[in-house]
N, CA, C and O atoms as a DFTB+ gen file, in Angstrom:
320 C
 N C O
     1  1     -29.603       9.906     -34.599
     2  2     -30.261      10.914     -33.705
     3  2     -29.898      12.322     -34.129
     4  3     -28.720      12.626     -34.314
     5  1     -30.850      13.154     -34.281
     6  2     -30.476      14.527     -34.703
     7  2     -30.051      15.373     -33.532
     8  3     -30.277      15.053     -32.365
     9  1     -29.437      16.446     -33.896
    10  2     -28.934      17.402     -32.814
    11  2     -30.119      18.108     -32.187
    12  3     -30.893      18.732     -32.913
    13  1     -30.300      18.044     -30.886
    14  2     -31.359      18.590     -30.192
    15  2     -31.521      20.278     -30.540
    16  3     -32.597      20.873     -30.577
    17  1     -30.229      20.853     -30.771
    18  2     -30.306      22.292     -31.065
    19  2     -30.515      22.361     -32.480
    20  3     -29.539      22.518     -33.213
    21  1     -31.645      22.264     -32.944
    22  2     -31.944      22.338     -34.463
    23  2     -31.823      23.887     -34.899
    24  3     -31.559      24.792     -34.108
    25  1     -32.034      24.035     -36.141
    26  2     -31.990      25.424     -36.728
    27  2     -32.868      26.464     -36.120
    28  3     -32.581      27.661     -36.141
    29  1     -33.963      25.965     -35.570
    30  2     -34.946      26.884     -34.958
    31  2     -34.542      27.297     -33.590
    32  3     -34.928      28.383     -33.159
    33  1     -33.768      26.486     -32.849
    34  2     -33.420      26.828     -31.514
    35  2     -31.886      27.172     -31.439
    36  3     -31.003      26.315     -31.468
    37  1     -31.657      28.623     -31.331
    38  2     -30.322      28.951     -31.150
    39  2     -30.239      29.898     -29.957
    40  3     -30.410      31.113     -30.051
    41  1     -29.952      29.219     -28.782
    42  2     -29.952      30.063     -27.565
    43  2     -28.791      31.082     -27.445
    44  3     -27.683      30.923     -27.957
    45  1     -29.161      32.099     -26.740
    46  2     -28.109      33.121     -26.570
    47  2     -26.984      32.747     -25.637
    48  3     -27.025      31.667     -25.048
    49  1     -26.019      33.554     -25.479
    50  2     -24.947      33.267     -24.492
    51  2     -25.535      33.210     -23.151
    52  3     -25.148      32.330     -22.382
    53  1     -26.418      34.044     -22.790
    54  2     -27.095      34.089     -21.502
    55  2     -27.767      32.813     -21.170
    56  3     -27.664      32.352     -20.033
    57  1     -28.519      32.149     -22.187
    58  2     -29.236      31.012     -22.012
    59  2     -28.244      29.892     -21.852
    60  3     -28.509      29.032     -21.012
    61  1     -27.161      29.794     -22.536
    62  2     -26.176      28.736     -22.473
    63  2     -25.558      28.819     -21.094
    64  3     -25.406      27.794     -20.430
    65  1     -25.186      30.056     -20.628
    66  2     -24.590      30.257     -19.251
    67  2     -25.489      29.748     -18.094
    68  3     -25.065      29.132     -17.117
    69  1     -26.739      30.068     -18.316
    70  2     -27.824      29.592     -17.391
    71  2     -27.909      28.068     -17.439
    72  3     -28.039      27.431     -16.394
    73  1     -27.846      27.529     -18.515
    74  2     -27.897      25.977     -18.649
    75  2     -26.572      25.436     -17.973
    76  3     -26.591      24.383     -17.336
    77  1     -25.505      26.131     -18.120
    78  2     -24.274      25.567     -17.471
    79  2     -24.424      25.655     -15.903
    80  3     -24.059      24.750     -15.153
    81  1     -24.993      26.823     -15.489
    82  2     -25.255      26.971     -14.021
    83  2     -26.112      25.914     -13.540
    84  3     -25.843      25.355     -12.476
    85  1     -27.202      25.563     -14.284
    86  2     -28.180      24.526     -13.837
    87  2     -27.438      23.229     -13.709
    88  3     -27.590      22.476     -12.746
    89  1     -26.623      22.992     -14.719
    90  2     -25.823      21.662     -14.849
    91  2     -24.919      21.504     -13.674
    92  3     -24.782      20.418     -13.111
    93  1     -24.266      22.657     -13.285
    94  2     -23.369      22.660     -12.199
    95  2     -24.104      22.559     -10.893
    96  3     -23.471      22.234      -9.888
    97  1     -25.412      22.816     -10.829
    98  2     -26.164      22.674      -9.605
    99  2     -27.104      21.522      -9.579
   100  3     -28.066      21.472      -8.813
   101  1     -26.782      20.562     -10.473
   102  2     -27.392      19.163     -10.407
   103  2     -28.481      18.955     -11.453
   104  3     -29.049      17.865     -11.397
   105  1     -28.852      19.771     -12.353
   106  2     -29.794      19.479     -13.338
   107  2     -29.123      18.603     -14.428
   108  3     -27.968      18.820     -14.796
   109  1     -29.884      17.613     -14.927
   110  2     -29.264      16.767     -15.970
   111  2     -30.050      16.906     -17.242
   112  3     -29.558      16.481     -18.288
   113  1     -31.314      17.507     -17.228
   114  2     -32.038      17.661     -18.520
   115  2     -32.388      19.053     -18.625
   116  3     -32.212      19.830     -17.686
   117  1     -32.944      19.446     -19.880
   118  2     -33.472      20.686     -20.148
   119  2     -34.621      21.037     -19.260
   120  3     -34.671      22.175     -18.795
   121  1     -35.518      20.189     -18.992
   122  2     -36.713      20.282     -18.260
   123  2     -36.251      20.657     -16.778
   124  3     -36.775      21.600     -16.186
   125  1     -35.308      19.924     -16.242
   126  2     -34.752      20.179     -14.959
   127  2     -34.139      21.627     -14.773
   128  3     -34.301      22.324     -13.772
   129  1     -33.404      21.970     -15.907
   130  2     -32.772      23.275     -15.855
   131  2     -33.869      24.357     -15.922
   132  3     -33.683      25.424     -15.338
   133  1     -34.994      24.129     -16.601
   134  2     -36.099      25.185     -16.689
   135  2     -36.734      25.152     -15.301
   136  3     -37.112      26.223     -14.826
   137  1     -36.885      24.041     -14.618
   138  2     -37.434      24.071     -13.368
   139  2     -36.697      24.770     -12.251
   140  3     -37.257      25.187     -11.237
   141  1     -35.385      24.874     -12.504
   142  2     -34.491      25.631     -11.567
   143  2     -34.367      27.131     -11.847
   144  3     -33.573      27.821     -11.207
   145  1     -35.138      27.624     -12.787
   146  2     -35.103      29.060     -13.062
   147  2     -35.526      29.920     -11.858
   148  3     -34.934      30.963     -11.582
   149  1     -36.611      29.431     -11.120
   150  2     -37.013      30.273     -10.048
   151  2     -35.979      30.487      -9.034
   152  3     -35.727      31.589      -8.546
   153  1     -35.314      29.246      -8.699
   154  2     -34.092      29.266      -7.841
   155  2     -33.102      30.139      -8.178
   156  3     -32.587      30.906      -7.365
   157  1     -32.738      30.053      -9.596
   158  2     -31.725      30.962     -10.069
   159  2     -32.077      32.404     -10.004
   160  3     -31.228      33.250      -9.724
   161  1     -33.298      32.692     -10.255
   162  2     -33.720      34.132     -10.139
   163  2     -33.574      34.675      -8.858
   164  3     -33.396      35.891      -8.790
   165  1     -33.618      33.966      -7.753
   166  2     -33.447      34.440      -6.439
   167  2     -32.049      34.276      -5.902
   168  3     -31.744      34.674      -4.778
   169  1     -31.207      33.686      -6.717
   170  2     -29.782      33.425      -6.190
   171  2     -28.978      34.766      -6.413
   172  3     -29.408      35.752      -7.012
   173  1     -27.835      34.642      -5.873
   174  2     -26.914      35.786      -6.039
   175  2     -25.973      35.589      -7.406
   176  3     -25.068      36.365      -7.712
   177  1     -26.322      34.510      -8.102
   178  2     -25.531      34.194      -9.290
   179  2     -25.914      34.861     -10.442
   180  3     -25.139      34.818     -11.398
   181  1     -27.086      35.543     -10.553
   182  2     -27.665      36.065     -11.695
   183  2     -26.749      37.028     -12.374
   184  3     -26.568      36.865     -13.581
   185  1     -26.124      38.048     -11.736
   186  2     -25.285      38.957     -12.350
   187  2     -24.013      38.347     -13.007
   188  3     -23.559      38.714     -14.090
   189  1     -23.495      37.364     -12.212
   190  2     -22.281      36.693     -12.695
   191  2     -22.688      35.752     -13.958
   192  3     -21.884      35.647     -14.884
   193  1     -23.798      35.142     -13.993
   194  2     -24.131      34.268     -15.016
   195  2     -24.661      35.055     -16.265
   196  3     -24.311      34.731     -17.400
   197  1     -25.453      36.022     -16.040
   198  2     -25.961      36.746     -17.106
   199  2     -25.436      37.998     -17.503
   200  3     -25.684      38.482     -18.608
   201  1     -24.674      38.582     -16.596
   202  2     -24.052      39.895     -16.887
   203  2     -25.103      41.022     -16.835
   204  3     -26.030      40.933     -16.030
   205  1     -24.998      42.026     -17.620
   206  2     -25.848      43.135     -17.566
   207  2     -26.779      43.128     -18.856
   208  3     -27.656      43.982     -18.986
   209  1     -26.578      42.215     -19.728
   210  2     -27.198      42.299     -21.029
   211  2     -28.487      41.393     -21.076
   212  3     -29.398      41.682     -21.852
   213  1     -28.555      40.397     -20.322
   214  2     -29.599      39.493     -20.452
   215  2     -30.510      39.484     -19.203
   216  3     -30.108      40.031     -18.176
   217  1     -31.703      38.893     -19.247
   218  2     -32.579      38.910     -18.004
   219  2     -33.072      37.407     -17.892
   220  3     -33.084      36.628     -18.844
   221  1     -33.471      37.109     -16.624
   222  2     -33.985      35.803     -16.312
   223  2     -35.222      35.592     -17.227
   224  3     -35.385      34.509     -17.789
   225  1     -36.040      36.557     -17.372
   226  2     -37.295      36.449     -18.145
   227  2     -36.904      36.094     -19.633
   228  3     -37.580      35.250     -20.221
   229  1     -35.951      36.640     -20.198
   230  2     -35.468      36.422     -21.637
   231  2     -34.986      34.980     -21.688
   232  3     -35.271      34.279     -22.660
   233  1     -34.245      34.503     -20.647
   234  2     -33.762      33.119     -20.695
   235  2     -34.951      32.225     -20.593
   236  3     -35.095      31.262     -21.345
   237  1     -35.835      32.561     -19.625
   238  2     -37.049      31.619     -19.440
   239  2     -37.821      31.427     -20.805
   240  3     -38.290      30.335     -21.125
   241  1     -37.923      32.567     -21.594
   242  2     -38.649      32.496     -22.932
   243  2     -37.848      31.596     -23.832
   244  3     -38.453      30.786     -24.536
   245  1     -36.545      31.671     -23.865
   246  2     -35.731      30.809     -24.712
   247  2     -35.826      29.431     -24.396
   248  3     -35.995      28.607     -25.296
   249  1     -35.722      29.059     -23.062
   250  2     -35.807      27.673     -22.623
   251  2     -37.141      27.123     -22.872
   252  3     -37.260      25.947     -23.216
   253  1     -38.264      27.976     -22.704
   254  2     -39.584      27.451     -23.064
   255  2     -39.671      26.955     -24.586
   256  3     -40.263      25.938     -24.948
   257  1     -39.003      27.816     -25.386
   258  2     -38.863      27.467     -26.770
   259  2     -38.063      26.104     -27.002
   260  3     -38.399      25.251     -27.824
   261  1     -37.130      26.036     -26.289
   262  2     -36.168      24.860     -26.325
   263  2     -36.937      23.576     -25.852
   264  3     -36.743      22.479     -26.376
   265  1     -37.859      23.794     -24.783
   266  2     -38.577      22.693     -24.317
   267  2     -39.525      22.231     -25.448
   268  3     -39.762      21.030     -25.582
   269  1     -40.059      23.136     -26.242
   270  2     -41.027      22.757     -27.295
   271  2     -40.276      22.144     -28.419
   272  3     -40.815      21.261     -29.086
   273  1     -39.052      22.552     -28.681
   274  2     -38.255      22.116     -29.782
   275  2     -37.478      20.940     -29.541
   276  3     -37.569      20.002     -30.332
   277  1     -36.682      20.871     -28.486
   278  2     -35.850      19.703     -28.206
   279  2     -36.457      18.802     -27.241
   280  3     -36.130      17.616     -27.212
   281  1     -37.378      19.324     -26.398
   282  2     -38.018      18.340     -25.492
   283  2     -37.341      18.464     -24.071
   284  3     -36.161      18.789     -23.934
   285  1     -38.209      18.171     -23.009
   286  2     -37.705      18.359     -21.616
   287  2     -36.729      17.306     -21.215
   288  3     -35.930      17.542     -20.309
   289  1     -36.745      16.065     -21.884
   290  2     -35.807      15.080     -21.433
   291  2     -34.515      15.209     -22.131
   292  3     -33.742      14.260     -21.995
   293  1     -34.130      16.229     -22.868
   294  2     -32.839      16.428     -23.621
   295  2     -31.845      16.580     -22.556
   296  3     -31.970      17.417     -21.663
   297  1     -30.674      15.621     -22.667
   298  2     -29.720      15.892     -21.637
   299  2     -28.881      17.062     -21.820
   300  3     -28.454      17.379     -22.930
   301  1     -28.624      17.740     -20.708
   302  2     -27.937      19.009     -20.762
   303  2     -26.370      18.797     -21.202
   304  3     -25.709      19.685     -21.738
   305  1     -25.900      17.546     -20.908
   306  2     -24.505      17.275     -21.348
   307  2     -24.404      17.226     -22.863
   308  3     -23.312      17.378     -23.410
   309  1     -25.486      17.023     -23.531
   310  2     -25.418      16.995     -25.026
   311  2     -25.661      18.316     -25.667
   312  3     -25.532      18.490     -26.879
   313  1     -26.028      19.278     -24.792
   314  2     -26.394      20.582     -25.204
   315  2     -25.191      21.611     -24.951
   316  3     -25.021      22.625     -25.627
   317  1     -24.502      21.269     -24.043
   318  2     -23.324      22.259     -23.547
   319  2     -22.105      22.006     -24.324
   320  3     -21.085      22.658     -24.102
């Protein structure tokens, strides 16, 4: 089995932090983490998770690319 993070998909630190947040909040796959972005965007956790350099919209774009590259059923535990 190949690594789901192939050479084309290199998420930023902000995207990885968001995936960790989603995992800690019950997501088990990349698709579930993506589905949680609206909840994440409304939460008080955004500044803590993303800091001041990243935005939810940038993370959304990265995860959309990841869904196309690695697939929505990719386990978060294998990505973190």
